[in-house]
N, C-alpha and C positions, 0 to 999 in steps of 0.2 A: 430174036435174041436167044442164044445158046448158052446155058450154064453147065459147066463140067465140074463134078465133085469127084475128089480123090481122097482116099483115106491112106495116110502115110503110115510108117513104122511107129510113129509116136502117137497113133489115134487121134491125130488133129485133121480137121477138115480145112482144106484150102480151096480157092476157087479162082476161077478165071473166066473172063467174058470175052468172046471173040470181039474184035474191034472195040476194045476197051473205052468206055465213055466215063459216065459219072458213077460215084458211089453214093447210095442213099440208104435211108433207113428202109425204104421200100424193097430195095435189092436185098439188103440183109435178111429181111423178113421171108421174102421169097425163098432164099437160100436156106433158111432155117425150116421152113415148111416142106421144102424138098427133102430135107434130111429127116423128116418125119418127127421132130421134136417141138416140144413147147417153146416159146419165144420169150426171152427177158432181155431188154435193151439197157445198157448202162452207158451213160456218156463220160468220156474221160476228160481231163483237164484240157486236152488239146483239141481243138477244132477239127484236127486232121484225122481223128480215128473215132470209131465207135465199136463196143464190144457186144457180141451176140453170143448169149450163152444157150446151148441147147441142152434141153432137159431130156436126156436119153431114157429116164424112167418112165416116160409118158408114151413110149411106143415100143413095139417090138420088132421094128424093121431095121434097127441099127443096133451094133454093138456099142459097148461104152465109149462115147465120144467125148474128146476134150472140149475146152472153150474154142470157138471161132473168133479170132481178132481180125477185122477187116480194117486195114489201113488205107487211106487216101494216099496212093503212091506218089502223086506230086507234092502233096501238103508235106509228107514225110521228107522228101528230098528238099524242099525249100527249108525246112527246118535245120538241115544239116549244112546250108551255104553259110550262114551268119550265127552260129551258136555263141552263148555267152560264157565261154571256157574261162575258167578262173575268177570271173566277176562274181559279185554277189547279187543274187536274183530272187526276187520276192513275187510269188505269182498270186494273183486273184481272178478267180473264174467267175462265170455268170451266176452260179449258185451262191457263191460267197457274196457277190453284189447283192443279190436278192436278200441277204441276211444283214445287210448294213443299213443304216438309217436312211429311209426314203428309197432304197433300192435303186431301180434304173432311172427313177426320176431325180436322183441327186446329182448335183453338179460334179463333173468329172473330178475336180480337185478335191472333193470330199472323199471320193472313193480312193484317191491316192494317199490322202492323208492317213489312212489305216495301215500303210507300210511303215517300216522302221526307219528312222532318220529324217522324217518329213515334219516340218514345222509349218504352222498354220499362218496365213496372213490375209490380206484383203482379197475376197472373192471377186472384187471389181475388175481386177486384171488377171484373174486366175492364179494369183501368186502362190507358190509353193517354194518352200526352201528346204532343198534336199542336201543334207550333209553340210550345212552351213553356207551354202551358195544362194545368191539371189538369181532364180530362173535357172539359165544355162542347162536347160533341159532339152533333149531332142525327142520327138515323137515318131514312131514308126507304125505303120499299119501294114499287117502281112510282109514284114522286113522290109518295106520301102519307106525310105526317108521322107518325111513332110517338110517341105520348106516352111520356116516359121513365119507367123503374122505379126502385126504390129502390136496386138494387145496379148499375145500368147494363146495357147489353146485351152485354157481352163473352161472358158465359157463356150467354146465352139464344139468340142468334142462331146458326144452323148454316150453315157454307159450302156444306153439300150442296144447298141449294135455290137457290144463286146461279147465275144465268146470266152475269151481269157486274155489277161494282159499280166505283163511283167514290168516291175521296176528294177531296172539293172544298174547297180553302182558299183563303186570301188574301182580296181584296176582293170580298165576296159580293154579288151582284145583290140587289134589294130583296125577292124573295120568300123570302129565308132570313132569318129572324128569331130571337131568343132565344138559342139555342145556335148559336154562331158561329165557334168555333174550327176546325171543321171539319164538313162534311156527308158522311156515309156513305150514298151513294145506290145501293140495291140494285134490280137488275131480275131478277125470279125466273124460274126455269123455268116452262114453261107447257104445259099438256097439248096445245095446238095444235101444239108443236114437239118434245114429248117423248113420242111415242107409244110406250108400253112402260114398262118400270121396271127396277130393280135392287136385288139383295139382297146384303148384305156382312157378313162377318164379320171384324173388326178386333181385333187383341190383341197382347201383348207383355209388355214390362218394366213393373215396378210394378203387377203383377197386373191389367193392362188388359184388359178384355174390353168390346167395343162392337158388338154387333148393329145393324144399321140396314136401311132400306129406302127406296125412293122408287118412285113410280109416277105416270104422267100419261097422258092420253087425251082423246078427244072423243067425244061422243054428241049427235047433233043439233046444237042451238045452243049446247050446253055443253061447255067444255073444263075440265079439272081437273088439278091436280097436288098430290100430298101426299107428305110424308117424315117419317120418325120414328127416333129412335134411343134407345138405353139405354146409358149409360156407367157402368162401374165400374172404379175405379182406386184405387191406394194413394198418390197424390201430387196430391190435389185442391187443396191450397194449397201455396205455396212452402215448402220444407224451411227452418225457422229454423236449421239447422246445416249444416255443410259435408259431412256424411255422405251416402252414396249413397241410403239409404232413410230416409225420415222416420218419426217415432214418431206414431201415432195420426193418420193423414191420410187415412183412406178416405172415398171419395166415390161416391154414387150418383145418377146425373142422367137423367132423362128428358125427351125433347123431341119435339114433334110441330109440323109446319107444314102448312097446306093453302091451295091458291089455286084459285078458281073463277071462271070468266068466262063469261057468258051474253050472247050478242048478240042485242039486240032488233030491230036492222035494219041497214041499211047504213051508218048513221051513228052508232049509239049501242050502248052495252053497259053491263052492270052486273059489277063484280068484288067478290069477298068474299075476304078474308084471315083466318084464324084460326090462332092460335098458343098453345100451351101448354107449361110447363116447370116441372118440380118437381125441386129439387136438394138433397141432403143432404151436409153436409160435417163431417167431424171437424176440430177445430181442432188442428194439430200442437203437440207438446210439446217443451220444450227441457230436457235433463236438467241436473242439479246447480244448480236454483235454490236461493238461500239461504233458511233457515227463517223462518216468520213468526210468526203469532199463531193460538193455538188458538181455537175457536168461544167458548169461555168468556171470552176475553180475558186468560187468565192467562200466556200467553207461556212456558209451562213445558215445551213440546215440545222435544226435543232435535234437532239435525241428523240427518237420516237417518229421522226418524220417519215422515215423509209424503214419498214419492218423487215428483218433479216429472214423471216419465215416465208416471205413472198418472192424470194429469189427463184429465178427461173432458168438454172443452168442445165444443158442437156448434152448428151454424147450419143453418137450413133456408130456403131461397129459393124462392118461388113467383112464376111470372109468366103471366098469360093476358091476351090481347088479341083484339079483333075490329075489323075495317075493312070498311065498305061504301061502294062508289064507283060513282057514275053518271058516264060520260063520253060527250060528244057532240061530233062533229066535223062541222060543216055549212059546207062552203065555206071562207071565210077566217075563220070563227069556231070556236074550240076551247075546251072548257071541261070541267072536272070538278068534282065536289061529293063530299066524304067525310064519313062519320060514324064515329067510332071510340069505343071504350071499353076500359078496362084496369083490372086488379086485379093489385097487385104487393105482396108482403109479405115480410119478413125476420124470422126469430125467431132470437136468440141465446140459447143456454141454458148457464149456467155450470156448472162443477163446484162444488156448494154448499158443500162443506167445503174442497176444495183451493184455490179461489180465496180463500177468506177466509184461509187459512193463508200463501199466498205474497203476495196483494195487499192483504189487509185489506178487501176489498169483493168482493162476488159480485152481478153484474148479470144479471137476466133481462130481456131487452129484445125487444119485438115492436113493428114498425112495419107498418102497413098502408095502402097508397096506393089510393084509388080516383079513376079520372079518366076524363073523357069530353070529346068536343068535335067541332067541325066545321071543316071546312077546304074552301075554294073557291079555284080558280085558273082563269084563262082568258087566251086571246090572241086577238088580231083583227088581221089584216093590212090595214093602211090604205095601199093602194097598194104600190109597190115599194119605197119608201124607209123606211116606218115600220111597226113592229110593236108595238101596244100590249098591254101585259100588266098585269092587275090581280088582286087576290085578297084573301082575309081568312083568319083562323084564330082559333079561340075554344077554349080549354082550360080546363077547371074541374077542380081537384084538391083533394082531401081526405086528410090524412095522420092516421091514429089512433096515437098513441103510448101504449103501455102497458107500463109497466115495474115490476118489483120488485126493489130494490137492498138487499141485505143488508149492514149496516155495523156497526162498533164505535162505542160513544161514546167519545171521547177527551178528554184534558185539554188545557191550554193548550200543552202540549209535544208533543201528538199521541200520546201513550201511551193505550192501551186502559184503559177504566176498569170495564168491565163486559161481559156477554156480547152476542153479535151480535143484531140485531133488524132486521126488514125496513122499508123505507120504500116506499110505493107511490105511483106517480104515473101519472096517465092525463090525457090531453088531446088535443085535435084541432086541427090547423093546416089552414087553407084558403088556397088560391091560385087567382086567375083570371087568366089569360094571354090577351090579346086583342090582335090587330094586323091592319092592313090596309095595302096597298101599292099603288102605280101607278108604272109605268116605260114607257119607249119605247126600243126598239131602232131607232136612226137609222142607216141606211147613207148616210153623207154622200156617199162615192162607192164605186167598186167594191172598194178596197182598205182602206177605213178605215170603221170602225163605232164609234158612241158609244152605249152603253147607259146611260141615266140615269134616275133616279127617286127615290123616298123611300117609307119606311114609317112609320106610327105606331103605337106599341106601348104597351099600358097593363098594369101589374101591380098588382092588388089582393089583399092577403093579411091574414091575422090580425096580421102584423107589420110589413108595410110596404105602402105606396101610392105609386106613382110612374108616370110616363109619359114618352115621349120622341118627338120627330120626328126621322127618321134619313135624311139625304140619302145617295145612293150614286151613283156615276158610275164607268164603266169605259170605257176607250179601247182598241181592238184595231185594230192596223195589220199588214197582210200585203203588204209591198213585193213579195215573190216567193212562188211556190208553195212554196218551201222554208223560208221565214223567216215567223215570227209574232212580234210584239211586243205587249205589253199592259201597261197601268199602270191603277191605280184608287185611289180612296178610298172608305171606307165608315165611317159613323158606327154604332156598335153600342150596343145596350142588351140587357144580360144580367141578368135576374132571377135570384135565387138559387133552386137547386132545393129546393122545398117539403120534399121528403122528408129533405133533408140538414140542415135547420135544426134545431139542439138544442132539444129540447122539455122538458127538465126544468126545474124551478125550483131556481136555484142555492141560494136561501137555506135550503131544507129541509134541505140536508146539512150545515149549519153544525154545528160541535162534534161531527163524525162522522169516521170514517176515510175518507170520501169528499169531506170538505170541500174546496172550491176555495181556492187561495191568495188569490184576489181574488174580491169580489162583483160586479165591474163586468161589465155584460152588455148592451152596446149592441146593437140589433136588426141583423140582417144586412140590407144594402141591395143594390139592383141596381147592377151594373156598368155604367159609361158610358165609351166608348172611341172614340178616333180611330185608324183602321187605314189604313195605307198600303201599297201592294204594286205591284211592277213586275217584268217578266221577259221572257224570250224563249225560243223553241224554234227549233231549226235542224235541218234535215235535210242532213247532210253527204253522204250517199250513199243509193243504195236500201236501205231496211231499217235504215239507222244514223240516229239521231236523238238530239240532245243538248239540254239545257235548263238555265237558271239563273233563280232567282226570289229576290227580296230583299223583307223585310217589316220594318215598324216599327209598334209599337202603344203609344199612351201611354193609360193608363187612371185613372180616378177609382173608388174603392172597388172595386179588382181583387179578383175572387173566387178564393178557393182552398179546398180541401177537405183534411181530414185524419182519421186514425184516432187517436182519444184514448180511453184505457182499453183494456179487453180485447176489446171486440166489433169485429166486421168491418164496423161500420156507419159511413159517412162523416159528418162534421160540417162544415158550411160556415162560413167567416168571411171578412172582408175585410182587404184592406190599403188604406189611405187613398189610396195612390198606387201605380201600377204601371207598368212598362215591359218591353217584350219586343220583341227584334229578332233578326234572323237571315238566313241565306242558305242556299238549297238548291241542290245540283247533281245532275242526272239524266241518265242515258244508257241507251240501248237499242239492241239490234241483233237483227234477225231476218232470217234466210235460210234457205229450205228448212225442214228440220225442226230447225234449230238457232237457239236464242233466248238472249240474255243480258241483264241489267240490272244497273245499279249506282247507288245513290243515297248521297249524303253530305250532312249538314246541319250547319250551325254555328248554335248558338242561345244567347241570353242572356235569362233571366228574372228580374226583380227586383221587390221590394216594400218599401214603408217604412210603419210605423205600422199595427199591428192596431187597427183602428177598430171591430170588432164581436166578439161572442161572447169577450171577454177573459178570461172565467173559465177558459177552455181552457189558458192559458198560464201559466208561471212569471212572477212579478212582475219578476224581474230581467231576463229575456229581453224581458218587456213593455216595460220601461223602455228597453232598448237599442235595440229595434226602432223605439221612438217617433221617434228621431232618426236612424237609421242605415237605409240601403238594405241589404237582405240578399238573396241568391239565394233564389228559391222552392225548395222542397224537391224539387220534380220537374224543376228546371233540369239539363239535361245539355248539356254544350258541344258534344260531337261525337257524332252519330248516324249509322250506315250500315247499308246492306243491300246484299247482292250475291247474284245467282243466275244459273245457266247451265243449260239443259236441251237435249236432243237426242231428237227423236221420229223413231225409224227404222222405216218401214213395209216389212217384208219382202215383204208381199204383200197383197191385199185380206183375206186371212184372218188376218194376224197383224201385231202392232207391238210395238216395245220402246220405252220411255221411260226415260231415265237423267237424273238431276238432281243438282245441288249448290247449296246456298245457305248464306248466313252472315249473322250479325248482329253489329254491333259498337257498344259504348257507352263513353263516357269515363267514366261513373259519376254516378249521382244523388248528391244532396247529403246530407251528414251534418254532425253538430255535434261539434266538438273544444272550442272555447273560446267561441265566440258562436254564435248559431243559424245553421245551414246554412253553416258557414264552410269546409266542406272537402267532399270527395267520396270515396266508395268508390272502389276501384281499377278501372281500366279493363277491360273483358271483352270476350269474343268467344265465339260458337258457331257451329260448322260442322256441316252436315247433308248427309247423302248418302241417294239411294234409286233404286230401279229398279222398273219395272212392265212386265208382260209381258201382252199381250192375245192370246187365242186365239179364233178363229171357231168356234162349235160347229156351226151351221146357221143359214142365212138370217140373221136379225137377233139371233141368241142369240150372246153371247160370254161366255168366261170370262176373268177377269182376276186376276192375282197381283201383289202389290206388297210390297215390303220397304224399310223406312224406318230409318235409323240418325240418331238426334237426338244432337247434341253428340259427334260421332265421336271427338274427341280427350279425351273425358271431362274436360273443362276444369271446374275449380271455380271459380265465379265468384258474387259477392255483389251483389244488386241493392239490398238495404238491409242496414244493421248494426244497426238497432234505435233508432238516435238521428236526430235531425232533427225539424223541425216537423212535426207531425201523424203521426209514424212510431212505432208502438207494437211492433213486433217485427222481428227480422232475417229476411231472405228470401234464399235463395239460389236460383239458376237450376237446371234439371233436369241432373243428370248424364247420363252416357251411357245411352241407351235403344235397344232393338231392338224394332221393331214390324212386324207384317206383316197383310195382309188377303188374303181370297179373295172375289171378288164374281162374280155371275153376272147379265149383263144379257140382258133378253128384250124 
């Protein structure tokens, strides 16, 4: 290996390596030592770059040298292909994740909840409500779109492999299509920058035991990173009661993720990502349910004959995906092409006797989703004023529905007339998503940029065929280095998630205990929306920044999802009209080892007239919503998050981190008289933690951590069991004590 050092007229050190391969900390250290200086390494927010500062005062062999900034050439090029120009982006890096409740052991949705405009809901489906939307999130890893799974990504993705992540909202540029409430853009750890590994044992309250590991490194042209974890606890799904411990709520979850990158030459590489997760859940029980019907339909069992605390409903969720990407950076042209495939399944198993007794129906439901596709994105710098970007995506999905529902025959009054019998239903839904876009980043002058373009999307499925041309435009104005203003408009086209479209035939349940009150079943349609967004950020002082952003959306065929029946499988439906608007305030301050943030958002989400899957609803509610605007069930007027941390480095051999963070919500919707006409009470949760790191030798560290979740033991209710598409009460976690011991090498 040959390293060439050059001192340019600005007293900066640059480097190049013949037959360029990987950039690593080791290479940076070699460079620094050759320059004759002491070494201090600082990781930036981007996984693509590290800074190496040379201490010229410690050597007489060099003249005053400036900082050396070593940038991963291909990572930097990739970041230029799909930038979030004009959108609102909130970044969380791995150090900030370490300063949140439970750190890298927190569920991914708990990490995203610390961003502005995000409302909390059931973790059972990883539910997050961004800017008044139910789900409608897309996830990208290293700028590659991941096909969605049946139950969302909240329980599948693990913060452990995150180097940095952004939540991108607002008026999205043209490269972002289909799922547009927000983009969770994750940059993973890489072996080129994570030489070594970590093993950890985490555990505590609710029978929590979670061993995990991560390891990364380089070998020749190949860099790699892999992590895995196993999680066992007794609070897998939110407790339906206010008690500290849930009944029948054990979960076992295994996850693994790997990232490999192979450098072909100075301008190209191939990346591969692989992920697997397998999760088993017990569905928690509610004591004291009223008696129901015996399996023979006689209704002769007396109260107390069957105890509702002994119900045994379960759910299994499996997700597997693979992504292969080729990237090329040649002068002004950058592009990458990816192929991906995914298998996702969910299987709900009822209590065959208990569900009949209490609910009159027992449903064994399995859905399996197979998906595969291609994505291509590219950029070309056309002089100093224009950067042209274009791309395409194609995703093919197939969902197999397989259910066996045991029901009673009933008379005209709904009373059982005989023993229970099964109804089997099998079917396949298919969906093809295709889109292409073209846009131009036009720097009209040094402080003003216009990013304009359009995308064309097509959705063909077993139940719907639609398309739309969607213009997008964003304006970015930076009058000073401290002030940035932006405004934008986006036309959105959002097809329904095929995996959430109800697959059963309504008529087959006529005259049974699972009969719908209405046979009306219009097909679920794609949502079409106009979206407006404007905001600004202001740096008030070194390290102190504040921002405000407002948005308004009007939609036709507003999409929503809900849980109907006993399963934890979502069903999609439309409102004929929808409107969502709000404002977000955010602030952060960083100085030395101290950092703090605060976010507050105000939101209003409404819909009118259920225009599809009407069999899911009560006829009286259906008639009311036909001519009345109602709040969407996930509408929360005020959402807030706050956090502060301090990292105290006693020496190069040890450090201490302490943190406090909190969440606040004014309450999700519930039904008292008319659909979603009220809310559950406001709630808050405060968390504390501390982490101590000790150097064992060289690069080896021992780290101990303590987390206290909901330190005030506040009892708070996320759902009370009523509201549109709400099938059970859900309470937030009571006080919990968790600790971990990890070894870094």
